[in-house]
NUMARRO-177230 format. One record per residue (C-alpha): residue in three letters; y, z, x. Coordinates in Angstrom, 1 decimal, m for minus. Layout:
residues N
+------+--------+--------+--------+
! roro !      v !      w !      u !
+------+--------+--------+--------+
!  Ala !      Y !      Z !      X !
...
+------+--------+--------+--------+
//
This chain:
residues 377
+------+--------+--------+--------+
! roro !      v !      w !      u !
+------+--------+--------+--------+
!  Met !    0.0 !    0.0 !    0.0 !
!  Ser !    2.4 !    0.9 !    2.8 !
!  Trp !    2.2 !   m2.6 !    4.3 !
!  Arg !    3.1 !   m4.2 !    1.0 !
!  Ile !    6.2 !   m2.0 !    0.8 !
!  Leu !    7.2 !   m3.0 !    4.3 !
!  Val !    6.7 !   m6.7 !    3.4 !
!  Trp !    8.7 !   m6.5 !    0.2 !
!  Ser !   11.4 !   m4.5 !    2.0 !
!  Gly !   11.6 !   m7.1 !    4.7 !
!  Leu !   11.8 !   m9.9 !    2.2 !
!  Gly !   14.5 !   m8.0 !    0.3 !
!  Cys !   16.6 !   m7.6 !    3.4 !
!  Leu !   16.2 !  m11.3 !    4.2 !
!  Ala !   17.3 !  m12.2 !    0.7 !
!  Leu !   20.3 !   m9.9 !    0.9 !
!  Phe !   21.2 !  m11.3 !    4.3 !
!  Ala !   20.9 !  m14.9 !    3.0 !
!  Thr !   23.0 !  m14.1 !   m0.1 !
!  Ile !   25.8 !  m12.5 !    1.9 !
!  Gly !   25.7 !  m15.3 !    4.5 !
!  Gly !   25.7 !  m18.0 !    1.8 !
!  Thr !   28.6 !  m16.3 !    0.0 !
!  Trp !   30.6 !  m16.1 !    3.3 !
!  Leu !   30.0 !  m19.8 !    4.0 !
!  Phe !   30.9 !  m20.8 !    0.5 !
!  Met !   34.2 !  m18.9 !    0.8 !
!  Leu !   35.2 !  m20.7 !    4.0 !
!  Pro !   37.5 !  m23.8 !    3.6 !
!  Asp !   35.9 !  m27.2 !    3.7 !
!  Gln !   38.5 !  m28.5 !    6.1 !
!  Pro !   41.5 !  m27.2 !    8.0 !
!  Ser !   45.0 !  m27.6 !    6.6 !
!  Arg !   46.6 !  m31.0 !    6.9 !
!  Gly !   50.3 !  m31.6 !    7.6 !
!  Thr !   52.9 !  m32.1 !   10.3 !
!  Ala !   53.8 !  m29.5 !   12.9 !
!  Pro !   57.4 !  m28.2 !   12.3 !
!  Ala !   60.0 !  m29.7 !   14.6 !
!  Ile !   61.4 !  m27.8 !   17.5 !
!  Ser !   65.2 !  m27.7 !   17.7 !
!  Arg !   67.0 !  m28.7 !   20.9 !
!  Glu !   68.5 !  m25.2 !   21.0 !
!  Glu !   65.1 !  m23.6 !   20.9 !
!  Ser !   63.8 !  m25.9 !   23.6 !
!  Ala !   66.8 !  m25.3 !   25.8 !
!  Ala !   66.5 !  m21.5 !   25.3 !
!  Met !   62.8 !  m21.7 !   26.3 !
!  Leu !   63.5 !  m23.6 !   29.5 !
!  Ala !   66.3 !  m21.2 !   30.4 !
!  Ala !   64.0 !  m18.2 !   29.8 !
!  Leu !   61.4 !  m19.7 !   32.2 !
!  Lys !   63.8 !  m20.4 !   35.1 !
!  Pro !   62.4 !  m19.3 !   38.4 !
!  Pro !   63.4 !  m15.6 !   38.8 !
!  Lys !   63.4 !  m15.5 !   42.6 !
!  Arg !   62.8 !  m18.5 !   44.8 !
!  Lys !   64.2 !  m22.1 !   44.7 !
!  Arg !   60.6 !  m23.2 !   45.3 !
!  Pro !   58.6 !  m20.8 !   43.2 !
!  Leu !   55.4 !  m19.0 !   44.0 !
!  Ile !   52.9 !  m19.2 !   41.2 !
!  Ala !   49.8 !  m17.0 !   41.1 !
!  Ile !   46.8 !  m17.6 !   38.8 !
!  Ile !   44.8 !  m14.4 !   38.4 !
!  Gly !   41.1 !  m14.3 !   37.4 !
!  Ile !   38.2 !  m11.8 !   37.5 !
!  Asn !   35.1 !  m12.9 !   39.4 !
!  Asp !   32.7 !  m12.8 !   36.5 !
!  Met !   33.7 !  m15.3 !   34.0 !
!  Ser !   37.3 !  m16.4 !   33.7 !
!  Glu !   37.9 !  m19.3 !   31.4 !
!  Thr !   37.3 !  m22.7 !   33.1 !
!  Thr !   40.2 !  m24.7 !   31.8 !
!  Asp !   42.7 !  m21.8 !   31.6 !
!  Tyr !   42.1 !  m21.2 !   35.3 !
!  Leu !   41.8 !  m24.7 !   36.7 !
!  Met !   44.2 !  m26.8 !   34.5 !
!  Pro !   47.5 !  m25.0 !   35.3 !
!  Tyr !   46.6 !  m25.1 !   39.0 !
!  Gly !   45.7 !  m28.8 !   39.0 !
!  Ile !   48.8 !  m30.0 !   37.0 !
!  Leu !   51.2 !  m27.8 !   39.0 !
!  Ala !   49.6 !  m28.9 !   42.3 !
!  Arg !   50.2 !  m32.6 !   41.3 !
!  Ala !   53.9 !  m31.9 !   40.8 !
!  Asp !   54.3 !  m30.2 !   44.2 !
!  Val !   57.4 !  m28.3 !   43.0 !
!  Ala !   55.9 !  m24.8 !   43.6 !
!  Asp !   53.4 !  m23.1 !   45.8 !
!  Val !   50.4 !  m22.4 !   43.6 !
!  Leu !   47.6 !  m20.0 !   44.5 !
!  Thr !   44.4 !  m19.1 !   42.7 !
!  Leu !   43.6 !  m15.4 !   43.0 !
!  Val !   40.7 !  m13.1 !   42.2 !
!  Thr !   40.4 !   m9.4 !   41.8 !
!  Gln !   37.5 !   m8.9 !   44.3 !
!  Pro !   36.2 !  m10.9 !   47.3 !
!  Gly !   33.9 !  m13.9 !   46.5 !
!  Pro !   33.9 !  m16.9 !   44.2 !
!  Val !   35.0 !  m17.0 !   40.6 !
!  Thr !   32.3 !  m17.9 !   38.1 !
!  Leu !   34.1 !  m19.7 !   35.4 !
!  Tyr !   33.2 !  m19.7 !   31.7 !
!  Pro !   31.6 !  m21.8 !   30.2 !
!  Ala !   31.1 !  m23.9 !   33.4 !
!  Leu !   32.0 !  m24.3 !   37.1 !
!  Lys !   32.4 !  m22.0 !   40.1 !
!  Val !   35.3 !  m22.1 !   42.5 !
!  Gln !   36.3 !  m20.3 !   45.7 !
!  Pro !   39.9 !  m19.0 !   45.1 !
!  His !   42.6 !  m19.0 !   47.7 !
!  Ala !   42.8 !  m15.2 !   48.1 !
!  Thr !   42.1 !  m11.8 !   46.5 !
!  Ile !   45.0 !   m9.9 !   44.9 !
!  Ala !   44.9 !   m7.5 !   47.8 !
!  Glu !   45.4 !  m10.3 !   50.3 !
!  Phe !   48.1 !  m11.8 !   48.1 !
!  Asp !   50.0 !   m8.5 !   48.0 !
!  Ala !   49.8 !   m8.1 !   51.8 !
!  Thr !   51.2 !  m11.6 !   52.3 !
!  His !   53.7 !  m11.5 !   49.5 !
!  Pro !   54.9 !   m7.9 !   49.0 !
!  Asp !   57.8 !   m9.1 !   46.9 !
!  Gly !   55.4 !  m10.7 !   44.4 !
!  Ala !   55.1 !  m14.0 !   42.7 !
!  Asp !   57.7 !  m15.8 !   40.5 !
!  Tyr !   55.1 !  m16.6 !   37.9 !
!  Val !   51.7 !  m15.1 !   37.1 !
!  Ile !   49.4 !  m17.1 !   34.9 !
!  Val !   46.7 !  m15.1 !   33.1 !
!  Pro !   43.7 !  m17.0 !   31.7 !
!  Ala !   41.1 !  m15.7 !   29.2 !
!  Met !   38.7 !  m13.4 !   30.9 !
!  Ser !   35.2 !  m12.1 !   29.9 !
!  Arg !   36.8 !   m8.6 !   29.9 !
!  Asp !   40.3 !   m8.3 !   28.6 !
!  Asp !   40.5 !   m4.7 !   29.7 !
!  Asp !   39.7 !   m5.0 !   33.4 !
!  Ala !   41.6 !   m2.1 !   34.9 !
!  Val !   42.2 !   m3.8 !   38.3 !
!  Ala !   43.5 !   m7.0 !   36.7 !
!  Leu !   45.8 !   m5.1 !   34.2 !
!  Gln !   47.3 !   m3.0 !   36.9 !
!  Trp !   48.0 !   m5.9 !   39.1 !
!  Ile !   49.6 !   m7.9 !   36.3 !
!  Arg !   51.8 !   m4.9 !   35.5 !
!  Ser !   52.8 !   m4.5 !   39.1 !
!  Gln !   53.8 !   m8.2 !   39.4 !
!  Ala !   55.9 !   m7.9 !   36.3 !
!  Gly !   57.6 !   m4.9 !   37.8 !
!  Lys !   58.5 !   m7.0 !   40.8 !
!  Gly !   60.2 !   m9.5 !   38.5 !
!  Ala !   57.5 !  m12.1 !   37.9 !
!  Ile !   57.4 !  m14.0 !   34.6 !
!  Val !   53.9 !  m13.4 !   33.2 !
!  Ile !   52.2 !  m16.3 !   31.2 !
!  Gly !   49.1 !  m15.5 !   29.1 !
!  Val !   47.2 !  m18.8 !   28.6 !
!  Cys !   45.0 !  m19.0 !   25.4 !
!  Val !   43.1 !  m15.7 !   25.0 !
!  Gly !   44.7 !  m14.5 !   28.2 !
!  Ala !   47.4 !  m13.3 !   25.8 !
!  Thr !   45.0 !  m10.4 !   24.8 !
!  Val !   44.8 !   m9.5 !   28.5 !
!  Val !   48.5 !   m9.5 !   28.7 !
!  Ala !   48.7 !   m7.5 !   25.5 !
!  Asn !   46.5 !   m4.8 !   27.0 !
!  Thr !   49.0 !   m4.4 !   29.9 !
!  Gly !   51.7 !   m3.4 !   27.3 !
!  Leu !   54.0 !   m6.1 !   28.5 !
!  Leu !   54.0 !   m7.8 !   25.0 !
!  Asp !   55.0 !   m4.7 !   23.1 !
!  Gly !   58.0 !   m5.4 !   20.9 !
!  Lys !   57.8 !   m9.2 !   21.7 !
!  Arg !   56.8 !  m12.4 !   20.0 !
!  Ala !   53.5 !  m14.0 !   21.1 !
!  Thr !   50.8 !  m16.4 !   20.2 !
!  Thr !   47.2 !  m17.0 !   21.3 !
!  His !   44.1 !  m19.1 !   20.5 !
!  Trp !   43.6 !  m19.4 !   16.7 !
!  Tyr !   40.2 !  m17.5 !   16.9 !
!  Ser !   41.8 !  m14.5 !   18.6 !
!  Val !   44.9 !  m14.1 !   16.4 !
!  Arg !   43.4 !  m11.0 !   14.7 !
!  Asp !   42.7 !   m9.4 !   18.1 !
!  Leu !   46.3 !   m9.9 !   19.1 !
!  Gln !   47.5 !   m8.5 !   15.7 !
!  Lys !   45.6 !   m5.3 !   16.4 !
!  His !   48.5 !   m4.5 !   18.7 !
!  Ala !   51.0 !   m3.3 !   16.1 !
!  Ala !   54.0 !   m3.7 !   18.5 !
!  Ile !   53.4 !   m7.4 !   19.0 !
!  Arg !   54.9 !   m9.9 !   16.6 !
!  Tyr !   52.6 !  m13.0 !   16.1 !
!  Ala !   54.5 !  m16.3 !   16.2 !
!  Ala !   52.8 !  m19.0 !   14.2 !
!  Asp !   53.4 !  m22.8 !   14.6 !
!  Arg !   54.4 !  m22.6 !   18.2 !
!  Arg !   52.2 !  m23.7 !   21.1 !
!  Leu !   54.2 !  m21.9 !   23.7 !
!  Val !   56.2 !  m18.7 !   23.0 !
!  Val !   58.6 !  m17.1 !   25.6 !
!  Asp !   60.1 !  m13.6 !   25.0 !
!  Gln !   61.8 !  m11.5 !   27.6 !
!  Gly !   59.9 !  m12.5 !   30.7 !
!  Val !   56.5 !  m13.0 !   29.1 !
!  Ala !   55.1 !  m16.2 !   27.8 !
!  Thr !   51.9 !  m16.9 !   25.8 !
!  Thr !   50.2 !  m20.1 !   24.6 !
!  Thr !   47.8 !  m21.2 !   21.9 !
!  Gly !   44.3 !  m22.5 !   22.6 !
!  Ile !   42.8 !  m24.0 !   25.7 !
!  Thr !   44.4 !  m27.4 !   26.0 !
!  Ala !   47.8 !  m25.7 !   25.6 !
!  Ser !   47.7 !  m25.3 !   29.4 !
!  Met !   48.9 !  m28.9 !   29.6 !
!  Pro !   52.2 !  m28.5 !   27.8 !
!  Met !   52.7 !  m25.1 !   29.3 !
!  Ala !   52.4 !  m26.5 !   32.9 !
!  Leu !   54.6 !  m29.4 !   32.1 !
!  Thr !   57.2 !  m27.1 !   30.6 !
!  Leu !   57.2 !  m25.1 !   33.8 !
!  Ile !   57.6 !  m28.3 !   35.9 !
!  Glu !   60.5 !  m29.3 !   33.7 !
!  Thr !   62.3 !  m25.9 !   34.1 !
!  Ile !   61.7 !  m25.9 !   37.9 !
!  Ala !   62.4 !  m29.5 !   38.8 !
!  Gly !   63.9 !  m31.2 !   35.7 !
!  Arg !   62.9 !  m33.5 !   32.9 !
!  Ala !   62.3 !  m36.6 !   35.0 !
!  Lys !   59.8 !  m34.9 !   37.2 !
!  Ala !   57.9 !  m33.5 !   34.2 !
!  Glu !   57.8 !  m37.0 !   32.6 !
!  Ala !   56.3 !  m38.4 !   35.8 !
!  Val !   53.6 !  m35.8 !   35.8 !
!  Ala !   53.0 !  m36.2 !   32.1 !
!  Arg !   52.4 !  m39.9 !   32.6 !
!  Asp !   50.0 !  m39.2 !   35.4 !
!  Ile !   47.9 !  m36.9 !   33.3 !
!  Gly !   48.1 !  m39.2 !   30.2 !
!  Leu !   50.2 !  m37.0 !   28.0 !
!  Val !   53.0 !  m38.4 !   25.9 !
!  Glu !   54.6 !  m35.2 !   24.5 !
!  Trp !   54.5 !  m31.6 !   25.6 !
!  Asp !   57.0 !  m29.5 !   23.5 !
!  Ala !   56.1 !  m26.4 !   21.6 !
!  Arg !   55.2 !  m28.1 !   18.3 !
!  His !   52.1 !  m26.8 !   16.8 !
!  Arg !   50.6 !  m26.5 !   13.3 !
!  Ser !   48.6 !  m23.2 !   13.3 !
!  Asp !   46.9 !  m23.9 !   10.0 !
!  Ala !   45.3 !  m27.0 !   11.4 !
!  Phe !   43.0 !  m24.8 !   13.5 !
!  Gln !   40.8 !  m22.4 !   11.6 !
!  Phe !   37.3 !  m21.2 !   10.8 !
!  Thr !   35.9 !  m23.8 !    8.4 !
!  Arg !   32.5 !  m24.3 !    6.7 !
!  Pro !   31.6 !  m27.3 !    8.9 !
!  Phe !   32.7 !  m25.4 !   12.0 !
!  Ala !   30.5 !  m22.4 !   11.1 !
!  Leu !   27.5 !  m24.5 !   10.1 !
!  Thr !   27.7 !  m26.5 !   13.3 !
!  Ala !   27.9 !  m23.3 !   15.4 !
!  Ile !   24.9 !  m21.9 !   13.6 !
!  Ala !   22.8 !  m25.1 !   13.8 !
!  Asn !   23.6 !  m25.8 !   17.4 !
!  Thr !   23.0 !  m22.2 !   18.5 !
!  Leu !   19.6 !  m22.0 !   16.6 !
!  Ala !   18.4 !  m25.3 !   18.1 !
!  Phe !   17.3 !  m23.6 !   21.3 !
!  Trp !   14.5 !  m26.1 !   21.9 !
!  Asn !   17.0 !  m28.9 !   22.0 !
!  Arg !   19.1 !  m28.0 !   25.0 !
!  Glu !   19.8 !  m30.3 !   28.0 !
!  Gln !   21.3 !  m29.9 !   31.4 !
!  Leu !   23.9 !  m32.6 !   32.1 !
!  Gly !   24.9 !  m33.4 !   35.7 !
!  Ile !   28.4 !  m34.0 !   37.0 !
!  Ala !   28.6 !  m35.4 !   40.6 !
!  Leu !   30.8 !  m33.2 !   42.6 !
!  Thr !   32.6 !  m35.3 !   45.2 !
!  Pro !   35.6 !  m34.6 !   47.6 !
!  Gly !   38.9 !  m35.2 !   45.9 !
!  Ile !   37.6 !  m34.8 !   42.4 !
!  Asp !   40.3 !  m34.2 !   39.8 !
!  Glu !   40.0 !  m30.5 !   38.9 !
!  Val !   41.9 !  m31.0 !   35.6 !
!  Ser !   39.6 !  m33.7 !   34.3 !
!  Leu !   36.5 !  m31.9 !   35.6 !
!  Ala !   37.5 !  m28.7 !   33.9 !
!  Leu !   38.1 !  m30.4 !   30.6 !
!  Ile !   34.9 !  m32.4 !   30.7 !
!  Ala !   32.7 !  m29.4 !   31.7 !
!  Asp !   34.4 !  m27.1 !   29.2 !
!  Ala !   34.0 !  m29.6 !   26.3 !
!  Trp !   30.3 !  m30.3 !   26.9 !
!  Ala !   29.5 !  m26.6 !   27.3 !
!  Arg !   31.1 !  m25.9 !   24.0 !
!  Thr !   28.8 !  m28.2 !   22.1 !
!  Tyr !   26.2 !  m25.3 !   22.3 !
!  Arg !   23.7 !  m28.2 !   23.0 !
!  Ala !   24.4 !  m28.9 !   26.7 !
!  Arg !   24.8 !  m27.1 !   29.9 !
!  Pro !   27.0 !  m29.1 !   32.3 !
!  Leu !   26.1 !  m28.6 !   36.0 !
!  Thr !   27.8 !  m29.9 !   39.1 !
!  Phe !   25.6 !  m31.3 !   41.8 !
!  Ala !   26.2 !  m32.3 !   45.5 !
!  Ala !   24.0 !  m33.2 !   48.4 !
!  Thr !   24.9 !  m30.0 !   50.2 !
!  Ala !   25.8 !  m26.4 !   49.2 !
!  Glu !   29.2 !  m26.8 !   50.8 !
!  Ala !   32.2 !  m26.3 !   48.6 !
!  Gln !   33.9 !  m29.6 !   47.8 !
!  Pro !   37.8 !  m29.9 !   48.0 !
!  Ser !   39.4 !  m31.0 !   44.7 !
!  Arg !   42.3 !  m33.3 !   44.4 !
!  Gly !   44.6 !  m30.3 !   44.6 !
!  Gly !   42.8 !  m28.7 !   47.5 !
!  Leu !   40.8 !  m26.1 !   45.5 !
!  Arg !   37.2 !  m25.6 !   46.8 !
!  Ile !   34.6 !  m26.1 !   44.0 !
!  Leu !   31.0 !  m24.9 !   44.6 !
!  Pro !   28.1 !  m27.1 !   43.3 !
!  Asp !   25.8 !  m25.6 !   40.8 !
!  Arg !   22.8 !  m27.5 !   42.2 !
!  Ile !   22.0 !  m29.1 !   45.5 !
!  Ala !   20.8 !  m32.6 !   44.7 !
!  Ala !   21.4 !  m36.2 !   45.9 !
!  Asp !   21.4 !  m37.5 !   42.4 !
!  Trp !   20.6 !  m36.6 !   38.8 !
!  Pro !   18.5 !  m38.3 !   36.1 !
!  Ala !   20.5 !  m41.2 !   34.7 !
!  Lys !   20.1 !  m40.2 !   31.0 !
!  Gln !   21.4 !  m36.7 !   31.9 !
!  Thr !   24.3 !  m37.8 !   34.1 !
!  Leu !   27.7 !  m37.6 !   32.5 !
!  Pro !   30.0 !  m40.7 !   32.8 !
!  Ala !   32.5 !  m40.7 !   35.6 !
!  Ala !   35.4 !  m39.7 !   33.3 !
!  Val !   36.7 !  m37.5 !   36.1 !
!  Ala !   38.3 !  m40.6 !   37.5 !
!  Leu !   40.5 !  m41.0 !   34.3 !
!  Pro !   43.8 !  m39.2 !   33.7 !
!  Pro !   42.9 !  m35.8 !   32.1 !
!  Ala !   44.0 !  m36.5 !   28.6 !
!  Gln !   42.0 !  m39.8 !   28.5 !
!  Ala !   39.1 !  m38.0 !   30.2 !
!  Leu !   39.0 !  m35.5 !   27.3 !
!  Asp !   39.3 !  m38.2 !   24.7 !
!  Gln !   36.4 !  m40.2 !   26.2 !
!  Thr !   34.4 !  m37.0 !   26.5 !
!  Leu !   34.9 !  m36.2 !   22.8 !
!  Arg !   33.8 !  m39.8 !   21.9 !
!  Ala !   30.7 !  m39.3 !   24.1 !
!  Ile !   29.9 !  m36.0 !   22.4 !
!  Asp !   30.3 !  m37.8 !   19.0 !
!  Ser !   27.9 !  m40.5 !   20.1 !
!  Arg !   25.3 !  m38.1 !   21.5 !
!  Tyr !   25.4 !  m35.2 !   19.1 !
!  Gly !   27.4 !  m36.5 !   16.1 !
!  Pro !   30.9 !  m36.2 !   14.8 !
!  Arg !   30.6 !  m32.7 !   13.5 !
!  Thr !   29.8 !  m31.4 !   17.0 !
!  Ala !   32.8 !  m33.4 !   18.4 !
!  Asp !   35.1 !  m31.9 !   15.8 !
!  Phe !   33.6 !  m28.4 !   16.5 !
!  Val !   34.5 !  m28.8 !   20.2 !
!  Ala !   38.0 !  m30.2 !   19.5 !
!  Met !   38.6 !  m27.2 !   17.2 !
!  Gln !   37.6 !  m24.8 !   20.0 !
!  Leu !   39.9 !  m26.5 !   22.5 !
!  Glu !   42.7 !  m26.7 !   19.9 !
!  Tyr !   42.9 !  m30.4 !   20.5 !
!  Pro !   44.0 !  m32.6 !   17.6 !
!  Arg !   41.8 !  m35.6 !   16.9 !
+------+--------+--------+--------+
//
């Protein structure tokens, strides 16, 4: 008799779970809101540029801080790669402890220095500190260092969910801010922070924040414009394949929808249908395109992108960053080798990658990835 009770109890729990899950899915919107992003006035744009002016040096020093175990791939690499192209500032990638940075959801790099080494070389601090999303937004060492840099006059920029890291330093208290659409509620848990909707980049009293992952592109271009002028920013924008980069954004266009949830569930549960996709790691590879491609494929929940090279030696990227191969191999099976989109301008590389994901896994997965990256299709 007892086993029958257990069986019926288990079936009842499953039925209850299915009912709750089905109700939750039914209540989700079928598609995100449609519409045009509100315009940004010239006065607002000018005020943003003025607020981001280099606080110390004519040629600014920019530090990108990460923790060793899983800092977000594109948040960490894209600002570096775009700013390095412009050559209007000295840009350094930093890490809290000695050793490489394992990025999430893909890639591994050897940063320029630890924060201790940076402090010893630059006791007066950076002009800008860029904070990516991290696997732990409460890392005590990272938080203290960010606070110390702000105390030395640095402008702190939280990219994507890096905004929650900055929020945990207390530097956003009493200020306006934004973040990735999925983490807005986490940001709003800080009662002293005022969430600013419909802005891709928000600057308030020495602290800036951005929306989702691809917002690193307009953020970096805005920094270039405020440091070196509009013409220089336009030249870099053409080089990376971006037409516009102002703060326009429609927040309602990115949200948790029924197709998004169903795709996440289906792709996660299909554990038997995973594949490892190879990306050839060669000297001079464009770190921005590489980051976008690897990030996008990893976010399908169907593929694990891996870099490979003939030796274990770190390969220098276009901007001089050392990227470590995931696998030592002379080649990769043709059907599992990703197209050489890394040779394209970053925006075009991402567009081509989303088309390839659409072809390989279907349009819902491509839309699922674009929504995570906050990239309009």
